[in-house]
N, C-alpha and C positions, 0 to 999 in steps of 0.2 A: 374392420380397427380401432378397437378398442383404444378408447382415450388413457392420452397419457402412454402409449409404444411408438416408440419409437419403427418407424416400417424395418430396420432392416434389427426388429428383436424377431421379425417374422422372412425376413424373404432367407432363401435357397440359402445354403452354405459356399463364399467361394475359392474352388481350390486355385492356387498359389503354380505357376513353375515351379522350383524350381533354383533359385543359379544364388551365386559370389556374396551377392546382396540383395537386403529387402530394404524400401523405403518406410516409414513409420509410419508417415504425414496423414496418406487416409483412414490411420485407426483414431477411433476413441485415449484419452486420457488413462479411461479405464477396460480399455484391452488388450494396451498394450503389455502389457507381462503375460499371457497368455497368449501372447500372437509370437512379440519372442521364445518362450517353453519351447513352440511347436515349432516355432523354424531352425531350432539347435534340433532339434532333434531328425530329423527334419534331411536336415545341410551332413546334419552330423553320420544318417542312412545317408545320403548322395553319397558323402567320400571328400569332402571342402573338407579343409584341414581350415581355414580363413574364410573367413567371411567380414564382410560392413556391413552395420546397421547402423542407416541414415537415419540420422530423427532430429535435426535440425540443429541446430545457436541455439536462437532465442534466448531463454536468463540463464540454460542450462538447464530445467527446473528435472526434464525429457533426460536428458542429454546420464543427469548424476542418479535417475531415477534405474535407469537402467546397470549403471555400471552395478548398485548396488547392487542388482539382479545381479551378474556376472560373478560377484564375486565371492556371491555364495554357491554358486553351478557346478559340482563337481567337473562339469564335462568342457572348463573354462582352462585353458595351455594360460591363457594372460591376454591382457588388451590392451589398445590403445590411441590415440587421435590418428586418425586417419591422413596422412599425407594429402599437404594440400592441396595438388590437384582431385583428389580422391570426396573432400568433400573438409578437410580440415579437421579445425574440431563446433562440423557439425555431421560425422562418421565418424561410429568405433570400432578398429578394427578388432577380430576375434582374433586370438588363435587356440581353436581345437585340444583337445587331443585325442593325439593316436586309439 
């Protein structure tokens, strides 16, 4: 491995099963936009009309970044904080356009 490169840069792509939620904690901040975009494509293709993006509570930086992305996305009908039992403000529930 060359100096300055992360092992994940050379790893084989990981295929995740598509569910009605995705936990974004394992991903690096610079990966989030691409991960969310790919996930929304796959979720729509799988027929989901509502999904949950788990971004964590923290300071709200990741939440705000994700919501800016969602506002620009024509596949999105709307989004809101998840109910308390599904993550509260640490997760965003997204409604996809049919």
